[in-house]
BAPALUM-221079 format. One line per 5 residues: their letters; for each residue z, x, y negated of N, C-alpha, C. Coordinates in steps of 0.02 Angstrom, whole numbers, plus 50000, padded with zeros to 5 digits. Example, Ala and Ser with C-alpha at 12.3 -4.5 7.8 and 13.67 -1.06 7.14 Angstrom:
<atoms>
as) 50390:50660:50284:50390:50615:50225:50390:50660:50165  50354:50642:50112:50357:50684:50053:50394:50645:49998
</atoms>
This chain:
<atoms>
mrsrt) 50219:49803:51363:50200:49795:51293:50144:49845:51278  50089:49823:51251:50032:49866:51235:50043:49901:51168  50008:49958:51160:50009:49992:51096:49978:49946:51044  50008:49945:50984:49982:49900:50932:49925:49931:50894  49907:49994:50908:49852:50026:50872:49796:50048:50917
rglal) 49810:50065:50980:49759:50096:51022:49699:50051:51034  49708:49986:51037:49652:49941:51050:49614:49920:50988  49632:49945:50929:49601:49924:50867:49538:49964:50854  49490:49931:50819:49428:49966:50801:49441:50025:50756  49488:50018:50709:49503:50074:50663:49529:50134:50702
friva) 49572:50122:50751:49599:50178:50791:49543:50214:50828  49497:50176:50858:49442:50207:50896:49398:50249:50850  49387:50227:50789:49343:50264:50744:49377:50328:50721  49442:50324:50703:49477:50384:50680:49486:50434:50736  49498:50411:50797:49510:50456:50853:49447:50484:50883
qpvpg) 49389:50455:50866:49326:50478:50896:49311:50549:50875  49293:50593:50923:49280:50663:50906:49215:50672:50869  49208:50729:50836:49146:50746:50801:49091:50758:50853  49032:50728:50845:48979:50739:50894:48958:50812:50896  48939:50834:50955:48911:50901:50961:48962:50956:50970
apddr) 49027:50941:50975:49077:50993:50985:49068:51022:51055  49072:51088:51062:49062:51119:51128:49114:51095:51177  49093:51082:51239:49138:51056:51290:49191:51108:51309  49173:51173:51308:49221:51223:51330:49276:51236:51280  49269:51209:51219:49321:51219:51169:49356:51154:51152
gcrpr) 49335:51100:51182:49368:51036:51170:49335:50999:51111  49340:50933:51112:49312:50894:51057:49357:50900:50996  49327:50895:50939:49364:50903:50876:49368:50835:50840  49426:50803:50836:49431:50739:50800:49412:50748:50727  49388:50694:50699:49366:50697:50629:49425:50709:50581
vhtfd) 49486:50698:50604:49543:50707:50559:49549:50779:50535  49522:50826:50573:49530:50896:50555:49478:50920:50506  49432:50877:50486:49380:50897:50438:49404:50889:50366  49467:50866:50355:49493:50854:50289:49549:50903:50273  49573:50900:50210:49627:50945:50191:49691:50926:50227
ervsa) 49742:50969:50220:49804:50961:50258:49838:50895:50245  49838:50873:50182:49873:50810:50164:49840:50750:50198  49774:50746:50195:49739:50689:50225:49741:50693:50301  49733:50753:50328:49737:50761:50401:49805:50738:50428  49859:50755:50392:49925:50735:50414:49932:50659:50414
emeay) 49902:50626:50364:49904:50552:50361:49867:50522:50421  49809:50550:50436:49769:50522:50491:49801:50537:50559  49829:50596:50567:49862:50612:50631:49923:50568:50641  49960:50554:50586:50017:50509:50592:49994:50439:50613  49937:50417:50586:49911:50352:50606:49893:50351:50681
lrcgi) 49865:50406:50706:49847:50409:50777:49909:50408:50823  49968:50424:50797:50030:50421:50835:50067:50355:50825  50046:50316:50776:50082:50254:50758:50076:50203:50814  50132:50178:50836:50132:50125:50887:50117:50148:50957  50115:50214:50970:50102:50240:51037:50168:50251:51072
lahgf) 50181:50214:51125:50245:50219:51161:50257:50288:51189  50204:50324:51208:50212:50389:51238:50242:50440:51190  50242:50426:51125:50272:50471:51076:50346:50455:51064  50373:50405:51097:50442:50386:51087:50448:50313:51066  50508:50285:51078:50517:50214:51063:50591:50197:51061
vnvrf) 50605:50137:51039:50673:50109:51040:50676:50058:51097  50724:50065:51140:50732:50018:51196:50778:49962:51173  50756:49900:51180:50795:49842:51158:50807:49796:51217  50860:49755:51212:50879:49711:51267:50900:49644:51239  50883:49591:51276:50903:49524:51258:50967:49506:51297
gvcce) 51008:49465:51266:51076:49452:51289:51085:49427:51359  51074:49363:51373:51093:49332:51436:51047:49354:51493  50981:49354:51481:50934:49370:51535:50927:49444:51546  50955:49486:51502:50954:49559:51508:50883:49588:51511  50835:49553:51485:50767:49580:51482:50764:49637:51432
trpva) 50732:49692:51450:50724:49749:51405:50652:49755:51384  50643:49788:51327:50575:49795:51299:50572:49857:51256  50521:49900:51263:50514:49958:51219:50476:49939:51155  50500:49965:51099:50468:49953:51035:50449:50021:51006  50384:50032:50995:50360:50097:50974:50377:50111:50901
fsckk) 50377:50175:50882:50389:50195:50813:50325:50186:50772  50335:50178:50706:50278:50172:50660:50272:50235:50619  50214:50245:50588:50202:50307:50550:50231:50304:50480  50241:50244:50453:50270:50234:50386:50228:50267:50331  50163:50273:50341:50119:50302:50291:50094:50248:50243
rgfcp) 50065:50269:50188:50045:50221:50136:49972:50229:50116  49931:50259:50162:49861:50268:50146:49817:50210:50169  49815:50197:50235:49770:50146:50260:49794:50112:50323  49850:50134:50354:49874:50104:50416:49887:50029:50406  49849:49985:50438:49858:49913:50426:49928:49888:50445
scmgr) 49956:49914:50500:50021:49891:50523:50076:49910:50474  50080:49974:50457:50134:49998:50414:50126:49973:50343  50064:49971:50319:50054:49946:50251:50064:49871:50247  50049:49835:50302:50065:49764:50303:50139:49751:50298  50178:49792:50334:50251:49786:50330:50276:49805:50260
rmskt) 50246:49858:50232:50265:49878:50164:50248:49823:50114  50192:49790:50124:50172:49735:50081:50224:49680:50082  50245:49659:50142:50294:49606:50148:50361:49627:50120  50381:49690:50132:50444:49716:50107:50445:49717:50031  50390:49741:50001:50387:49745:49928:50390:49675:49897
aahlv) 50352:49628:49925:50352:49561:49898:50420:49527:49903  50453:49535:49962:50519:49505:49971:50570:49536:49923  50566:49602:49914:50612:49636:49868:50603:49612:49796  50540:49605:49775:50527:49584:49706:50550:49512:49693  50539:49469:49742:50559:49399:49734:50634:49391:49734
envfp) 50668:49427:49780:50740:49418:49788:50781:49459:49738  50757:49519:49719:50799:49566:49682:50774:49584:49612  50714:49565:49594:50687:49587:49530:50670:49528:49485  50623:49486:49504:50599:49433:49460:50649:49375:49459  50671:49354:49400:50709:49291:49396:50662:49232:49405
dvkvr) 50690:49173:49408:50649:49113:49418:50617:49092:49352  50567:49130:49332:50529:49114:49272:50455:49117:49290  50414:49088:49247:50342:49088:49258:50315:49159:49252  50269:49179:49296:50240:49246:49293:50164:49239:49289  50132:49292:49265:50059:49292:49260:50032:49360:49279
qwvlt) 49976:49360:49315:49944:49423:49336:49892:49445:49286  49894:49510:49268:49844:49542:49226:49813:49599:49267  49748:49605:49265:49713:49656:49304:49674:49701:49256  49684:49767:49263:49647:49815:49223:49598:49853:49267  49534:49848:49252:49482:49888:49285:49450:49934:49234
vphel) 49426:49991:49258:49399:50042:49213:49332:50066:49241  49292:50101:49201:49227:50126:49225:49236:50177:49281  49181:50189:49317:49184:50232:49376:49208:50302:49359  49185:50331:49306:49204:50399:49289:49279:50405:49280  49309:50357:49246:49382:50359:49235:49419:50345:49300
rfrma) 49391:50303:49343:49424:50290:49408:49433:50355:49447  49380:50396:49449:49384:50458:49487:49433:50507:49456  49435:50510:49389:49482:50555:49356:49554:50532:49368  49565:50466:49367:49632:50440:49379:49653:50452:49452  49605:50449:49499:49620:50461:49569:49642:50534:49580
rspel) 49613:50580:49542:49631:50650:49550:49694:50669:49512  49710:50632:49459:49766:50650:49416:49816:50593:49410  49873:50596:49445:49924:50544:49437:49950:50540:49366  49951:50596:49330:49975:50595:49260:49929:50553:49216  49863:50562:49225:49816:50522:49186:49821:50448:49205
csavl) 49830:50435:49270:49837:50366:49293:49898:50333:49260  49954:50370:49257:50015:50343:49226:50005:50331:49152  49968:50376:49118:49957:50368:49046:49916:50306:49031  49863:50294:49071:49822:50234:49061:49862:50172:49076  49904:50174:49127:49946:50116:49144:49994:50101:49087
risvr) 50024:50152:49057:50070:50140:49001:50034:50105:48943  49973:50126:48930:49934:50095:48877:49922:50022:48893  49901:50008:48954:49886:49939:48974:49947:49894:48967  50005:49917:48994:50066:49876:48991:50090:49868:48919  50084:49921:48879:50105:49916:48809:50063:49864:48771
cvgnw) 49998:49863:48784:49954:49815:48749:49969:49743:48770  49980:49732:48835:49997:49665:48858:50065:49644:48831  50114:49689:48831:50180:49673:48803:50177:49658:48729  50137:49696:48692:50129:49682:48620:50100:49613:48609  50052:49593:48652:50023:49526:48644:50076:49472:48654
yrrra) 50119:49480:48704:50171:49430:48716:50218:49426:48656  50237:49483:48627:50282:49481:48570:50249:49449:48509  50186:49466:48497:50150:49434:48441:50143:49359:48451  50129:49340:48513:50122:49269:48528:50188:49232:48517  50244:49263:48537:50309:49233:48526:50324:49228:48451
gkcgl) 50304:49279:48413:50315:49277:48341:50276:49221:48308  50215:49208:48331:50176:49154:48303:50207:49086:48319  50246:49084:48373:50281:49021:48391:50347:49014:48354  50362:49061:48308:50422:49056:48268:50483:49090:48297  50474:49128:48351:50531:49161:48382:50544:49228:48348
rgnlk) 50606:49241:48330:50625:49303:48296:50681:49337:48334  50692:49400:48318:50746:49437:48349:50720:49492:48393  50764:49516:48437:50747:49570:48483:50712:49541:48544  50645:49545:48546:50605:49514:48599:50583:49566:48649  50596:49554:48713:50579:49602:48765:50539:49568:48820
tggmt) 50493:49608:48848:50452:49584:48904:50471:49623:48967  50443:49602:49023:50457:49636:49086:50405:49620:49138  50393:49668:49183:50344:49657:49236:50342:49716:49283  50295:49714:49329:50285:49769:49376:50211:49775:49391  50192:49834:49415:50121:49848:49430:50115:49880:49499
viqrf) 50065:49858:49535:50044:49891:49597:49978:49926:49582  49976:49991:49593:49915:50030:49582:49875:50028:49646  49816:49997:49643:49772:49994:49701:49717:50047:49694  49698:50077:49749:49648:50130:49749:49583:50109:49784  49575:50046:49801:49519:50026:49843:49487:49963:49817
gsala) 49424:49954:49836:49388:49892:49826:49373:49859:49892  49338:49802:49891:49324:49766:49953:49282:49806:50001  49236:49848:49975:49192:49888:50017:49220:49958:50030  49285:49967:50019:49320:50030:50030:49300:50085:49981  49265:50067:49927:49248:50117:49877:49311:50136:49839
lnvhf) 49316:50199:49818:49373:50222:49779:49372:50186:49712  49422:50145:49700:49423:50104:49640:49495:50097:49617  49519:50145:49577:49587:50143:49551:49591:50090:49497  49633:50041:49507:49642:49989:49457:49713:49962:49463  49734:49922:49414:49804:49900:49409:49809:49824:49416
htvmm) 49855:49802:49458:49875:49732:49462:49945:49727:49433  49950:49700:49373:50014:49694:49338:50037:49622:49337  50098:49610:49359:50128:49543:49357:50182:49544:49303  50170:49506:49249:50217:49503:49193:50251:49435:49190  50313:49434:49168:50344:49370:49153:50305:49338:49096
dgvyr) 50288:49275:49104:50243:49242:49056:50280:49217:48995  50311:49264:48960:50350:49249:48901:50391:49309:48882  50443:49298:48842:50486:49353:48819:50559:49333:48827  50602:49383:48832:50674:49373:48830:50699:49389:48760  50737:49344:48732:50770:49357:48668:50839:49385:48683
vdgar) 50850:49447:48662:50913:49482:48675:50949:49492:48610  51005:49457:48601:51044:49462:48539:51116:49479:48556  51132:49543:48553:51201:49565:48562:51231:49545:48628  51292:49516:48623:51329:49499:48684:51307:49433:48715  51265:49396:48681:51241:49333:48709:51197:49345:48770
aprfv) 51198:49298:48816:51155:49303:48875:51082:49301:48854  51041:49345:48880:50969:49343:48863:50939:49275:48880  50895:49252:48835:50864:49186:48844:50789:49195:48850  50761:49167:48904:50689:49173:48915:50652:49117:48879  50599:49135:48845:50558:49088:48808:50485:49097:48830
rvpap) 50455:49044:48858:50385:49047:48877:50340:49044:48815  50281:49072:48822:50232:49069:48768:50170:49035:48796  50128:49007:48752:50066:48973:48776:50021:49022:48815  49983:48995:48861:49939:49036:48903:49886:49070:48860  49865:49130:48879:49813:49165:48841:49745:49131:48849
sdrdv) 49708:49130:48795:49639:49105:48797:49592:49163:48811  49528:49147:48820:49479:49201:48830:49478:49248:48770  49486:49220:48711:49487:49262:48650:49548:49309:48651  49604:49285:48676:49664:49328:48680:49652:49386:48729  49620:49371:48786:49606:49423:48835:49559:49475:48805
vavsv) 49509:49452:48767:49463:49499:48734:49502:49543:48685  49548:49513:48648:49587:49551:48599:49629:49606:48634  49659:49589:48690:49697:49639:48728:49650:49693:48754  49591:49673:48776:49542:49721:48801:49522:49771:48747  49511:49745:48687:49493:49789:48630:49549:49838:48615
dvhkr) 49611:49813:48618:49668:49857:48604:49673:49912:48657  49663:49894:48721:49664:49945:48774:49607:49994:48764  49548:49969:48748:49489:50012:48737:49503:50063:48683  49532:50041:48629:49545:50086:48572:49595:50141:48591  49648:50121:48625:49701:50170:48642:49678:50218:48696
vtell) 49639:50194:48745:49614:50239:48797:49563:50288:48767  49523:50264:48719:49476:50308:48686:49512:50364:48649  49568:50347:48617:49607:50398:48583:49637:50447:48634  49656:50421:48693:49684:50464:48745:49631:50512:48772  49571:50487:48779:49516:50528:48805:49463:50534:48751
adwds) 49478:50573:48701:49435:50577:48642:49365:50601:48659  49358:50642:48711:49293:50670:48728:49257:50630:48781  49280:50570:48794:49250:50530:48847:49227:50463:48820  49167:50441:48837:49141:50377:48815:49171:50323:48859  49219:50285:48833:49255:50235:48874:49224:50166:48869
egdev) 49161:50162:48852:49130:50096:48851:49133:50063:48919  49157:50002:48923:49163:49967:48986:49235:49954:49005  49284:49985:48971:49355:49970:48985:49367:49896:48972  49404:49865:49016:49420:49795:49005:49483:49777:49044  49519:49728:49017:49574:49698:49054:49545:49638:49091
grdnt) 49551:49639:49157:49521:49587:49197:49547:49518:49178  49505:49468:49188:49523:49400:49168:49553:49360:49225  49577:49396:49275:49612:49362:49330:49682:49346:49308  49690:49296:49265:49756:49278:49238:49788:49225:49281  49804:49243:49343:49837:49197:49388:49908:49184:49364
aikad) 49927:49121:49357:49994:49102:49333:50032:49066:49389  50096:49083:49398:50139:49052:49448:50198:49019:49412  50211:48956:49428:50265:48920:49395:50333:48949:49410  50382:48934:49368:50449:48963:49375:50483:48944:49440  50472:48882:49465:50507:48860:49524:50468:48871:49589
dregr) 50411:48905:49584:50368:48917:49642:50381:48987:49670  50437:48995:49704:50455:49061:49732:50407:49081:49788  50385:49033:49828:50338:49049:49882:50271:49072:49853  50249:49038:49800:50187:49059:49768:50193:49128:49737  50251:49142:49708:50262:49208:49678:50260:49262:49732
ehllr) 50292:49249:49789:50291:49299:49843:50221:49307:49871  50183:49253:49875:50114:49258:49900:50072:49301:49854  50080:49293:49788:50043:49334:49740:50062:49408:49747  50127:49421:49754:50150:49491:49760:50127:49523:49825  50124:49484:49879:50096:49511:49941:50022:49527:49933
yiarp) 49987:49486:49895:49915:49497:49884:49903:49563:49848  49941:49576:49795:49928:49637:49756:49953:49700:49792  49998:49692:49841:50024:49749:49879:49991:49755:49947  49935:49722:49958:49903:49719:50024:49873:49786:50044  49861:49797:50109:49828:49857:50133:49754:49857:50112
plsde) 49721:49914:50113:49651:49917:50092:49604:49882:50140  49621:49877:50204:49577:49844:50252:49618:49818:50311  49588:49771:50346:49618:49745:50408:49568:49756:50464  49594:49760:50525:49551:49775:50582:49500:49719:50594  49517:49658:50572:49471:49602:50582:49407:49610:50542
rlsqm) 49409:49651:50489:49349:49661:50448:49306:49719:50472  49328:49754:50525:49292:49813:50550:49257:49797:50615  49199:49826:50624:49163:49822:50688:49117:49883:50692  49103:49904:50753:49060:49962:50763:48994:49938:50793  48940:49956:50760:48874:49934:50780:48849:49975:50839
eegrv) 48795:49951:50871:48770:49984:50931:48749:50056:50919  48720:50069:50861:48698:50137:50846:48755:50182:50823  48818:50156:50822:48875:50197:50805:48901:50189:50735  48862:50157:50692:48885:50148:50623:48942:50097:50620  48982:50103:50567:49040:50060:50557:49023:50007:50506
avrlk) 49032:49944:50524:49019:49888:50479:49084:49861:50451  49087:49853:50386:49146:49826:50352:49126:49759:50321  49159:49706:50342:49144:49640:50314:49178:49632:50246  49141:49611:50196:49168:49601:50129:49210:49538:50127  49262:49539:50086:49304:49479:50079:49265:49423:50046
kawrd) 49221:49440:49999:49178:49391:49967:49107:49420:49964  49058:49377:49977:48989:49400:49975:48970:49422:49904  48930:49475:49899:48907:49497:49834:48854:49449:49807  48836:49459:49744:48789:49413:49713:48721:49412:49747  48701:49467:49778:48637:49469:49813:48641:49442:49884
gtthv) 48699:49415:49903:48707:49387:49970:48733:49435:50022  48747:49497:50004:48772:49547:50052:48842:49526:50076  48851:49526:50142:48916:49508:50172:48949:49567:50207  48910:49619:50225:48937:49678:50259:48907:49741:50227  48945:49795:50231:48919:49861:50214:48929:49905:50274
aftpe) 48881:49952:50286:48882:49994:50345:48886:50067:50325  48925:50105:50364:48933:50177:50352:48925:50213:50418  48904:50276:50413:48910:50319:50472:48984:50332:50483  49005:50352:50544:49076:50367:50554:49102:50419:50505  49062:50470:50489:49084:50521:50441:49094:50491:50371
efmek) 49047:50449:50350:49054:50417:50284:49116:50372:50282  49128:50336:50337:49187:50292:50339:49251:50333:50334  49254:50389:50368:49314:50432:50364:49323:50460:50294  49268:50475:50260:49273:50498:50190:49302:50443:50146  49283:50380:50159:49312:50325:50121:49387:50321:50132
laalv) 49409:50327:50195:49480:50324:50210:49517:50382:50176  49488:50441:50177:49521:50499:50148:49533:50489:50073  49485:50458:50039:49493:50447:49967:49548:50397:49951  49567:50355:50000:49618:50304:49988:49689:50331:49994  49696:50391:50023:49763:50419:50032:49790:50441:49963
prpra) 49846:50413:49941:49871:50429:49874:49901:50499:49871  49905:50525:49810:49936:50590:49800:50011:50586:49816  50040:50640:49841:50112:50640:49856:50153:50635:49792  50213:50606:49800:50261:50599:49745:50233:50560:49686  50189:50513:49700:50162:50469:49648:50170:50397:49672
nlvry) 50221:50362:49646:50235:50294:49668:50178:50248:49649  50162:50201:49693:50110:50152:49680:50138:50087:49653  50204:50080:49652:50236:50021:49623:50277:50044:49562  50263:50016:49504:50296:50036:49442:50328:49975:49410  50383:49987:49373:50419:49934:49339:50417:49945:49263
hgvfa) 50413:49890:49226:50404:49895:49153:50455:49850:49117  50466:49868:49053:50508:49827:49010:50579:49820:49035  50602:49759:49038:50672:49747:49059:50684:49761:49132  50630:49772:49172:50638:49790:49242:50637:49865:49253  50625:49904:49202:50621:49977:49209:50690:50004:49230
paagd) 50691:50061:49266:50756:50087:49290:50807:50100:49235  50784:50120:49176:50831:50137:49122:50841:50080:49073  50815:50021:49087:50822:49965:49040:50895:49941:49037  50922:49940:48977:50993:49921:48970:51008:49849:48986  50959:49804:48979:50971:49733:48990:50950:49709:49059
rrriv) 50931:49756:49103:50906:49735:49168:50959:49696:49207  51021:49720:49206:51074:49688:49246:51086:49616:49225  51071:49600:49163:51084:49532:49139:51024:49486:49152  50968:49513:49178:50908:49473:49186:50888:49464:49258  50893:49518:49298:50872:49512:49368:50922:49467:49405
pkgas) 50903:49440:49464:50948:49396:49501:51016:49429:49513  51069:49390:49512:51136:49416:49520:51144:49449:49588  51182:49505:49588:51194:49542:49649:51139:49590:49667  51087:49595:49623:51031:49640:49638:51014:49681:49577  51064:49701:49538:51052:49734:49474:51019:49802:49482
sgara) 51027:49834:49541:50997:49900:49551:50932:49896:49590  50910:49835:49605:50852:49829:49648:50789:49858:49619  50781:49855:49552:50719:49879:49522:50713:49954:49523  50765:49989:49547:50761:50062:49552:50722:50084:49613  50704:50038:49657:50675:50057:49721:50608:50092:49712
tdeea) 50600:50147:49748:50536:50181:49750:50496:50152:49807  50434:50179:49816:50393:50156:49871:50429:50166:49937  50463:50224:49946:50496:50238:50009:50555:50192:50020  50593:50177:49967:50650:50133:49975:50627:50062:49991  50574:50041:49958:50548:49973:49972:50524:49967:50043
dgccp) 50504:50023:50073:50482:50022:50142:50540:50023:50191  50600:50037:50166:50658:50036:50209:50669:50101:50247  50630:50153:50232:50637:50215:50270:50675:50267:50231  50701:50251:50172:50738:50299:50132:50813:50288:50143  50851:50339:50163:50922:50330:50176:50961:50307:50115
gahps) 50936:50322:50056:50972:50303:49995:50953:50236:49967  50920:50196:50007:50897:50131:49982:50956:50087:49964  50945:50043:49916:50997:49996:49894:51015:49950:49952  51080:49930:49959:51100:49887:50015:51060:49823:50019  51039:49795:49962:51000:49734:49965:50933:49744:49999
lrkqr) 50907:49807:49997:50845:49822:50031:50856:49831:50106  50911:49865:50124:50923:49877:50195:50936:49812:50233  50959:49760:50199:50972:49697:50233:50907:49661:50251  50852:49680:50217:50789:49649:50233:50760:49682:50296  50783:49661:50353:50763:49692:50416:50691:49674:50433
waelm) 50665:49714:50479:50596:49704:50502:50586:49633:50529  50633:49610:50570:50626:49543:50600:50627:49488:50547  50666:49497:50495:50669:49447:50442:50602:49443:50406  50571:49502:50397:50505:49502:50364:50453:49468:50408  50455:49481:50474:50408:49449:50519:50416:49373:50518
krvfk) 50479:49350:50518:50491:49279:50516:50469:49249:50449  50478:49288:50396:50460:49264:50330:50385:49255:50322  50347:49301:50352:50275:49300:50344:50241:49257:50397  50260:49267:50461:50224:49234:50516:50261:49174:50545  50321:49158:50519:50360:49101:50543:50378:49109:50617
vdvle) 50387:49171:50639:50405:49185:50709:50467:49229:50710  50517:49210:50750:50577:49250:50757:50568:49298:50815  50550:49361:50800:50535:49410:50852:50598:49436:50886  50657:49423:50859:50719:49444:50890:50746:49393:50940  50713:49337:50946:50736:49286:50992:50699:49291:51058
cprcq) 50738:49293:51112:50708:49299:51179:50671:49233:51196  50608:49236:51218:50572:49175:51235:50599:49140:51297  50641:49176:51336:50668:49147:51398:50737:49117:51388  50783:49156:51358:50852:49132:51352:50872:49114:51281  50827:49125:51231:50839:49110:51161:50898:49149:51132
nrmti) 50918:49204:51163:50971:49245:51136:50941:49300:51092  50986:49337:51057:50962:49386:51010:50951:49454:51044  50906:49492:51015:50890:49558:51040:50937:49609:51009  50958:49658:51049:50999:49713:51025:50968:49779:51045  50980:49831:51005:50953:49898:51019:50998:49933:51070
vatvl) 50968:49958:51124:51005:49992:51176:51006:50067:51164  50947:50097:51151:50942:50169:51143:50877:50188:51110  50876:50248:51079:50816:50278:51053:50793:50331:51102  50732:50325:51127:50706:50368:51180:50655:50416:51149  50671:50481:51150:50628:50532:51120:50609:50588:51169
kadai) 50647:50599:51222:50633:50652:51269:50575:50633:51314  50531:50683:51326:50469:50670:51362:50482:50644:51433  50531:50673:51468:50543:50651:51537:50570:50580:51540  50613:50563:51491:50640:50494:51489:50586:50444:51471  50542:50464:51425:50486:50420:51406:50442:50406:51467
mkils) 50425:50461:51503:50382:50454:51562:50414:50410:51615  50479:50418:51627:50513:50380:51679:50516:50306:51663  50534:50290:51600:50541:50219:51582:50473:50184:51581  50423:50216:51551:50358:50185:51546:50326:50178:51615  50335:50228:51658:50308:50222:51726:50341:50165:51764
hrgle) 50406:50157:51756:50442:50102:51790:50417:50034:51767  50398:50029:51705:50374:49965:51678:50299:49957:51686  50265:50006:51714:50193:50000:51724:50153:50007:51660  50181:50043:51611:50147:50052:51547:50115:50121:51544  50068:50128:51499:50032:50191:51492:50079:50246:51469
ttapm) 50076:50303:51504:50123:50357:51490:50093:50414:51451  50028:50413:51440:49995:50468:51404:49973:50445:51336  49975:50492:51289:49953:50478:51221:49884:50510:51210  49843:50482:51166:49778:50512:51151:49788:50584:51128  49748:50630:51154:49754:50700:51136:49720:50714:51069
ihpar) 49756:50749:51025:49727:50771:50962:49712:50845:50970  49650:50862:50978:49630:50930:50992:49635:50973:50929  49646:51038:50937:49647:51081:50878:49579:51086:50845  49580:51098:50781:49517:51101:50744:49480:51165:50757  49413:51161:50757:49372:51220:50760:49366:51249:50690
ppptq) 49354:51314:50683:49342:51342:50617:49275:51318:50590  49265:51319:50524:49200:51300:50496:49145:51343:50525  49083:51317:50528:49028:51355:50559:49017:51423:50526  49029:51430:50461:49017:51493:50426:49065:51547:50448  49121:51527:50481:49170:51576:50504:49161:51595:50577
evfwd) 49110:51567:50609:49097:51582:50678:49038:51631:50683  49044:51682:50722:48992:51732:50731:48971:51732:50804  48907:51723:50816:48880:51722:50884:48834:51783:50892  48844:51821:50946:48805:51881:50959:48755:51868:51014  48692:51888:51002:48642:51882:51055:48646:51940:51103
sdpgd) 48681:51993:51083:48688:52052:51126:48757:52080:51117  48772:52130:51153:48838:52162:51148:48846:52192:51079  48901:52176:51042:48911:52204:50976:48909:52280:50976  48924:52311:51034:48923:52384:51036:48854:52413:51026  48801:52370:51039:48734:52396:51029:48719:52411:50957
waa) 48760:52380:50910:48748:52391:50839:48788:52449:50812  48828:52479:50853:48869:52534:50828:48825:52594:50811  48845:52630:50759:48806:52688:50737:48812:52743:50788
</atoms>
């Protein structure tokens, strides 16, 4: 089994050393040119999927065929493999445990460049702007329901994925919010009743945009917020279209880039293919390796700042959540990013049941736990972490036993002193 990362263009670019490093001191990978948080993310990516760092040994039933499965980094910055799995896990969790079978609609909030950078640096500011956006959209739903003659305690619900990237890998903090396309009427002990409202018109979207603009301006009184808008990507999914709902949720939780969009040009520059051509016909953007690494570094989110948020009746403290979410999954909306990824020991049982193989079958229609020879199921034999055991097993199977070396960082040039003569010559 080959490493799932070593042959990728992204891996080669991240692992490539800085040009001009002295041979006698070793090459210096670009990962060491960033702060500790970003360097740790990149180093974890360089270890992701490398069998030489350890693996789980699995075996198929009747034919007794064994196979090593490498560990993943479980990071949330830019690793295509781990973020792809997180994408599928998040979408499956939301469809099965959070959203009831009602119509949903996507709302997108984009902001000017200056505010994007401030939100990227400050999770608190990002959360404050998100609260304003969700509050304005929720108010529109309640007003719309009131115009339709609905009275009583009206509640909305939805979730948001905070994305930090654009198609060209530019730092672009924006919100993809999926709201139930209507309101729940909650009256005492009666079961909550969902009522759809008519779809928003362009005039309605403008009205919500104006409301967001006003409230963000009040939040940032010393900042000119001209250009704030709620995006008009009002994608709607019917109540009975669970597959379409999961597809939408996978889209908003997608990784920032895939290896298929990357290529390295002859002169060493990195070309990134755009998902859609720009208005001037541009289909690719090119960066030097250093510029590309800077783009990746900006995509790494701040620690302890969840990128998936829940609103309204789906919020963790919402009293009516248990009566609205699918039965048997009343605690599902409490999941954090780590729980949704399946790597948190305290994850809800409904999340732990969503195994890796089930996600693979759900997305790619392939049962990876089924042996291609005997059609029996795969079982875990052992976790292999010791260096000598790793070397012995991989050598026996004819697999690569060495991992790419991550050399220690050199100090900045200003901290290096070179003497043309013996320092003692300068002594008084």
